[in-house]
C-alpha positions as CSV (number, residue, x, y, z in Angstrom):
1,X,-26.2,-3.2,-6.2
2,X,-24.0,-6.2,-5.8
3,X,-21.1,-6.4,-3.3
4,X,-18.7,-8.9,-1.9
5,X,-19.8,-9.2,1.7
6,X,-18.1,-10.8,4.8
7,X,-19.6,-13.8,6.5
8,X,-17.6,-13.7,9.7
9,X,-19.0,-16.9,11.2
10,X,-18.0,-18.9,8.1
11,X,-14.8,-17.0,7.5
12,X,-15.7,-16.4,3.9
13,X,-17.1,-13.7,1.6
14,X,-20.1,-14.0,-0.8
15,X,-21.6,-11.7,-3.4
16,X,-24.9,-10.3,-2.2
17,X,-27.4,-7.6,-3.2
18,X,-27.2,-4.5,-1.1
19,X,-28.7,-1.0,-1.2
20,X,-26.6,1.5,-3.2
21,X,-24.9,3.8,-0.7
22,X,-25.8,7.5,-0.4
23,X,-23.0,10.0,-0.1
24,X,-22.9,12.1,3.0
25,X,-22.1,15.9,2.9
26,X,-18.4,15.5,2.2
27,X,-18.5,12.3,0.3
28,X,-18.6,11.2,-3.4
29,X,-20.6,8.3,-4.8
30,X,-18.4,6.3,-7.2
31,X,-19.3,3.6,-9.7
32,X,-16.5,1.1,-9.4
33,X,-14.9,0.0,-12.7
34,X,-11.9,-2.1,-11.4
35,X,-10.6,-3.3,-8.0
36,X,-7.1,-4.4,-7.0
37,X,-6.4,-7.1,-4.4
38,X,-4.2,-6.6,-1.4
39,X,-3.1,-9.4,1.1
40,X,-5.1,-7.6,3.9
41,X,-8.3,-8.2,2.0
42,X,-7.9,-11.9,2.1
43,X,-6.3,-11.9,5.6
44,X,-9.3,-10.3,7.3
45,X,-11.8,-12.6,5.6
46,X,-10.0,-15.7,6.8
47,X,-9.3,-14.1,10.2
48,X,-12.3,-11.7,10.5
49,X,-12.2,-8.6,12.7
50,X,-15.3,-7.1,11.2
51,X,-18.9,-8.4,11.6
52,X,-21.0,-10.2,9.1
53,X,-22.4,-7.9,6.5
54,X,-19.4,-5.7,6.0
55,X,-18.4,-5.0,2.4
56,X,-14.7,-6.2,2.0
57,X,-11.9,-4.7,-0.2
58,X,-9.7,-1.7,-0.3
59,X,-8.4,-0.5,-3.7
60,X,-10.6,0.8,-6.5
61,X,-10.9,3.0,-9.5
62,X,-14.1,4.2,-11.2
63,X,-16.1,7.3,-12.1
64,X,-17.9,9.9,-10.0
65,X,-21.7,9.5,-10.0
66,X,-22.7,12.2,-7.6
67,X,-21.3,14.5,-4.9
68,X,-22.4,15.3,-1.4
69,X,-23.9,18.8,-0.9
70,X,-20.8,20.1,1.0
71,X,-18.2,18.9,-1.5
72,X,-16.6,22.2,-2.7
73,X,-17.3,23.2,-6.3
74,X,-13.6,24.1,-6.7
75,X,-12.4,20.5,-6.1
76,X,-12.6,19.6,-9.8
77,X,-14.8,16.6,-9.3
78,X,-18.0,16.1,-11.3
79,X,-20.1,13.2,-12.6
80,X,-17.9,11.2,-15.0
81,X,-14.6,12.2,-13.5
82,X,-12.1,9.2,-13.4
83,X,-11.0,8.6,-9.8
84,X,-9.0,6.2,-7.7
85,X,-8.9,5.7,-4.0
86,X,-9.1,3.2,-1.1
87,X,-11.5,2.0,1.6
88,X,-10.8,0.1,4.8
89,X,-13.4,-2.6,4.1
90,X,-13.5,-5.2,6.7
91,X,-9.9,-4.7,7.9
92,X,-10.7,-3.5,11.4
93,X,-13.3,-3.8,14.1
94,X,-14.7,-0.3,13.1
95,X,-17.5,-0.1,10.7
96,X,-16.1,1.2,7.4
97,X,-17.2,1.1,3.7
98,X,-15.6,-1.5,1.4
99,X,-14.4,-1.2,-2.2
100,X,-15.5,-4.6,-3.7
101,X,-18.9,-3.4,-4.8
102,X,-20.6,-1.9,-7.9
103,X,-20.8,1.4,-6.0
104,X,-19.1,3.0,-3.0
105,X,-18.8,6.2,-1.1
106,X,-15.5,7.9,-0.2
107,X,-14.4,11.3,1.2
108,X,-13.9,13.7,-1.7
109,X,-10.4,14.7,-0.7
110,X,-9.1,11.1,-0.4
111,X,-9.5,10.5,-4.1
112,X,-7.0,11.2,-6.9
113,X,-8.0,11.9,-10.5
114,X,-6.3,10.4,-13.6
115,X,-6.3,10.9,-17.3
116,X,-7.5,8.6,-20.1
117,X,-3.9,7.5,-20.7
118,X,-4.1,5.5,-17.5
119,X,-6.5,2.6,-17.5
120,X,-8.9,1.9,-14.6
121,X,-7.0,-1.4,-14.0
122,X,-3.7,0.5,-13.6
123,X,-5.3,3.3,-11.4
124,X,-6.7,0.7,-9.0
125,X,-3.2,-0.5,-8.1
126,X,-2.1,2.8,-6.7
127,X,-4.0,4.1,-3.6
128,X,-3.3,1.7,-0.7
129,X,0.2,0.7,-1.6
130,X,1.2,4.1,-3.0
131,X,0.1,5.8,0.2
132,X,1.7,3.1,2.4
133,X,5.0,3.8,0.6
134,X,4.6,7.5,0.8
135,X,3.8,7.3,4.5
136,X,7.0,5.2,5.0
137,X,9.4,7.3,2.9
138,X,8.2,10.8,3.7
139,X,5.9,10.8,6.7
140,X,7.7,8.3,8.9
141,X,11.3,8.3,7.7
142,X,11.3,12.0,6.9
143,X,12.8,12.2,3.4
144,X,11.8,15.4,1.6
145,X,8.6,15.0,-0.3
146,X,7.7,16.6,-3.6
147,X,4.7,18.1,-1.8
148,X,4.0,19.8,1.5
149,X,1.4,19.2,4.2
150,X,0.3,20.9,7.4
151,X,1.2,19.3,10.6
152,X,-0.2,19.9,14.1
153,X,3.2,18.9,15.4
154,X,5.8,20.7,13.4
155,X,8.5,18.8,15.3
156,X,8.1,15.8,13.0
157,X,11.2,14.1,11.6
158,X,12.9,15.4,8.5
159,X,15.7,13.9,6.5
160,X,19.2,14.7,8.0
161,X,22.5,13.9,6.3
162,X,25.3,13.1,8.7
163,X,28.1,15.6,8.7
164,X,30.8,14.7,6.2
165,X,28.5,12.5,4.1
166,X,27.3,13.4,0.6
167,X,25.2,10.3,0.0
168,X,22.2,8.9,1.8
169,X,21.8,5.1,1.9
170,X,18.2,3.8,1.6
171,X,17.3,0.1,1.7
172,X,14.1,-1.7,0.8
173,X,13.5,-5.3,1.7
174,X,11.4,-7.3,-0.8
175,X,11.8,-4.8,-3.6
176,X,9.4,-6.4,-6.1
177,X,6.4,-6.1,-3.8
178,X,3.7,-3.6,-4.7
179,X,4.6,-1.2,-1.8
180,X,8.3,-1.5,-2.6
181,X,7.8,-0.7,-6.3
182,X,6.1,2.6,-5.3
183,X,8.6,3.3,-2.5
184,X,11.5,3.1,-4.9
185,X,9.9,5.7,-7.2
186,X,9.1,7.9,-4.2
187,X,12.8,7.8,-3.1
188,X,13.8,8.9,-6.6
189,X,11.2,11.7,-6.4
190,X,12.7,12.8,-3.1
191,X,16.2,12.9,-4.6
192,X,14.8,15.1,-7.4
193,X,13.0,17.4,-5.1
194,X,15.8,17.8,-2.6
195,X,18.9,17.6,-4.8
196,X,20.3,14.9,-2.5
197,X,22.2,11.9,-3.7
198,X,20.4,8.8,-2.5
199,X,21.9,5.3,-3.1
200,X,19.1,2.8,-3.2
201,X,19.6,-0.9,-2.5
202,X,17.2,-3.8,-1.9
203,X,16.5,-7.5,-1.9
204,X,14.6,-9.6,-4.5
205,X,14.8,-12.8,-6.4
206,X,17.5,-12.9,-9.0
207,X,15.0,-12.9,-11.9
208,X,13.8,-9.4,-10.8
209,X,17.2,-7.8,-10.7
210,X,17.2,-6.3,-14.2
211,X,13.6,-4.9,-13.8
212,X,14.6,-3.2,-10.6
213,X,17.8,-1.7,-12.0
214,X,15.8,-0.1,-14.8
215,X,13.5,2.9,-14.7
216,X,11.3,3.8,-12.9
217,X,12.9,2.0,-9.9
218,X,16.6,2.6,-10.7
219,X,18.2,0.5,-7.9
220,X,21.9,0.9,-7.4
221,X,22.3,-2.5,-5.8
222,X,20.0,-5.5,-5.6
223,X,20.9,-8.7,-3.6
224,X,19.2,-12.1,-3.5
225,X,17.1,-12.5,-0.4
226,X,17.9,-16.2,-0.5
227,X,21.5,-15.5,0.1
228,X,22.0,-16.0,3.9
229,X,24.8,-13.4,3.8
230,X,22.9,-10.6,2.2
231,X,22.9,-8.2,5.2
232,X,26.7,-8.2,5.2
233,X,26.7,-7.4,1.5
234,X,24.4,-4.5,2.0
235,X,26.5,-3.1,4.8
236,X,29.6,-3.6,2.7
237,X,28.2,-1.5,-0.1
238,X,28.1,1.4,2.4
239,X,31.8,1.0,3.3
240,X,30.8,-0.4,6.6
241,X,28.7,2.6,7.7
242,X,25.4,0.8,7.5
243,X,22.0,1.9,6.1
244,X,20.6,5.2,7.2
245,X,16.9,4.5,6.2
246,X,15.2,1.2,5.6
247,X,11.7,-0.1,4.7
248,X,10.8,-3.7,5.4
249,X,7.9,-4.4,3.0
250,X,7.3,-7.9,4.4
251,X,7.8,-7.5,8.2
252,X,7.3,-11.1,9.0
253,X,9.3,-13.9,10.5
254,X,13.1,-13.1,10.4
255,X,12.9,-10.2,8.0
256,X,12.8,-7.4,10.7
257,X,15.9,-8.9,12.4
258,X,17.8,-9.2,9.2
259,X,17.0,-5.7,8.0
260,X,18.0,-4.4,11.5
261,X,21.4,-5.9,11.0
262,X,22.1,-3.6,8.0
263,X,21.4,-0.4,10.0
264,X,23.7,2.1,11.5
265,X,22.9,2.9,15.1
266,X,21.3,6.3,14.4
267,X,19.4,4.9,11.4
268,X,15.6,4.7,11.0
269,X,13.5,1.7,9.9
270,X,9.9,1.3,9.0
271,X,7.8,-1.9,9.1
272,X,4.5,-2.6,7.5
273,X,3.2,-5.0,10.1
274,X,3.3,-4.5,13.8
275,X,5.0,-6.3,16.6
276,X,1.7,-6.1,18.6
277,X,-0.1,-7.9,15.8
278,X,2.3,-10.9,16.2
279,X,3.7,-10.8,12.6
280,X,7.2,-10.8,13.9
281,X,9.2,-11.2,17.1
282,X,12.7,-9.8,17.6
283,X,14.8,-8.8,20.6
284,X,18.0,-6.8,20.8
285,X,17.4,-4.9,17.5
286,X,20.1,-2.4,16.5
287,X,17.2,0.0,15.6
288,X,13.6,-0.2,16.9
289,X,11.3,-0.1,13.9
290,X,8.6,2.4,13.4
291,X,5.1,1.1,12.5
292,X,2.0,2.8,11.4
293,X,-1.1,1.6,9.5
294,X,-2.0,3.0,6.1
295,X,-5.6,3.4,7.5
296,X,-4.3,6.4,9.6
297,X,-4.7,8.3,6.3
298,X,-8.5,8.1,6.8
299,X,-8.2,10.3,10.0
300,X,-10.2,7.8,12.1
301,X,-9.4,5.6,15.0
302,X,-8.6,2.0,14.0
303,X,-9.4,-0.9,16.3
304,X,-7.8,-4.3,15.9
305,X,-8.2,-7.4,18.0
306,X,-5.7,-6.5,20.7
307,X,-4.8,-2.9,20.2
308,X,-5.9,0.3,18.5
309,X,-4.3,3.0,16.4
310,X,-5.5,6.5,17.5
311,X,-6.9,9.0,15.1
312,X,-4.3,11.2,13.4
313,X,-5.2,14.4,11.8
314,X,-1.6,14.8,10.6
315,X,-1.8,11.5,8.8
316,X,-5.0,12.5,7.1
317,X,-3.5,15.8,6.1
318,X,-0.6,13.9,4.6
319,X,-2.9,11.6,2.7
320,X,-4.9,14.5,1.3
321,X,-1.8,16.1,-0.1
322,X,-0.4,12.8,-1.5
323,X,-3.6,12.3,-3.5
324,X,-3.6,15.9,-4.6
325,X,0.0,15.5,-5.8
326,X,-1.1,12.4,-7.7
327,X,-3.9,14.2,-9.3
328,X,-1.7,17.2,-10.3
329,X,1.6,15.5,-11.3
330,X,0.8,11.7,-11.5
331,X,4.4,10.7,-11.4
332,X,4.0,7.2,-10.1
333,X,4.1,4.4,-12.7
334,X,1.4,1.9,-11.7
335,X,2.2,-1.7,-10.7
336,X,2.1,-4.3,-13.5
337,X,-1.3,-5.8,-13.5
338,X,-2.8,-9.3,-14.0
339,X,-6.4,-9.0,-15.0
340,X,-8.3,-11.9,-13.6
341,X,-11.3,-13.5,-15.2
342,X,-14.8,-12.8,-13.9
343,X,-15.8,-10.0,-11.5
344,X,-16.9,-9.9,-7.9
345,X,-18.0,-13.5,-7.9
346,X,-14.5,-14.7,-8.6
347,X,-12.5,-12.7,-6.1
348,X,-12.8,-15.0,-3.1
349,X,-12.7,-18.2,-5.2
350,X,-9.5,-17.3,-7.2
351,X,-7.9,-14.1,-6.0
352,X,-8.1,-14.8,-2.2
353,X,-6.8,-18.3,-2.9
354,X,-3.8,-16.9,-4.6
355,X,-3.0,-14.3,-2.0
356,X,-3.6,-16.7,1.0
357,X,-4.1,-15.6,4.5
358,X,-0.8,-16.7,6.1
359,X,2.8,-15.5,6.2
360,X,4.4,-14.7,2.9
361,X,6.5,-17.9,3.0
362,X,3.3,-20.0,3.4
363,X,1.4,-18.4,0.5
364,X,1.1,-21.4,-1.7
365,X,-2.1,-23.0,-3.0
366,X,-2.9,-26.0,-0.9
367,X,-4.4,-27.5,-4.0
368,X,-2.4,-26.3,-7.1
369,X,-4.5,-25.3,-10.1
370,X,-3.7,-25.4,-13.7
371,X,-5.3,-22.3,-15.0
372,X,-2.8,-19.8,-16.4
373,X,-4.2,-16.9,-14.2
374,X,-3.6,-19.0,-11.1
375,X,0.2,-18.9,-11.3
376,X,2.0,-17.5,-8.2
377,X,1.9,-13.8,-7.8
378,X,5.2,-11.9,-8.3
379,X,5.8,-8.2,-9.1
380,X,2.2,-7.6,-10.2
381,X,-1.3,-6.8,-8.9
382,X,-4.4,-8.9,-9.2
383,X,-7.2,-6.9,-10.8
384,X,-10.9,-7.6,-11.3
385,X,-13.1,-5.6,-13.6
386,X,-16.4,-4.7,-12.1
387,X,-17.6,-2.7,-15.2
388,X,-16.8,-4.3,-18.5
389,X,-14.6,-1.9,-20.4
390,X,-15.2,-3.8,-23.6
């Protein structure tokens, strides 16, 4: 099979021929039809953690080819089933499978199934960013989820409404990012499941305001992130109480400090990039942010350059139930997609060039290109077709 493979010494990725993987007892072999790009895919090619020869890439959608001998017959998977999922690719020191290939293997219970009404291109956008958002909203911040999961530590956080309050204030920084578009939907799912009234506010560019006010996002307030006084406007919308729950979907530069300025003292805040990784620095924060990697959902230890994230069976149990919920109810509307020309051979050349490997504010093409598909990315996912759907 062909796959996009990391060359760590050259800080690049090239398409190579590789043996087709063989599923282990609890794994499924998937033929990949479409892949979605995430900033981490480009980041860890330009700043490699993995060794040469690793298949890169995370998000995928495709069809089941075969099942490992210990995959339960009751799981509903069989050859031809349409599935979506994510791999860690070359995003850690650990050896892990990658998604940017013609075939891949994945644990059977970390896949979701989807109907013909959803395209492979749409399904490929969901897994990594959808799970990141669900981990933030339900697993880390503790809002009520529309599904349940078993926890080894039953003392985990759960949503609490302050006495005398009837409305919960939830804030999302950078509301038009992929993670944020799923997070907003999941906040609304929580309100539906719990019966709670949740007021949702966020930041975005002004051209995205109307989109974010409409379904499925349904923001109550959107402020322009370019406005230096936006934190005060957000606090003002809460009658001065401050935000109870916040998700910073950028977590770079000054964003963490600014989001912290909107918080009440007993509030909770989640970031998607860690202090230890050097993405941001901030002292004297009103609220210390909570960080966790989406890869925790794999139930394996994750090693980075200077720190590690320990194995979490709770996080894996949560991921399993999230994908089961997606298969059963499928309530998340996929991100808008931009289908890019070509296949594996164009991902590094075009897609990684668009995403860049620096801070969000630095993600501009060093040499601007005129092709229509190379315009800046905003409120959409870059998609490559691996199998021609023609």
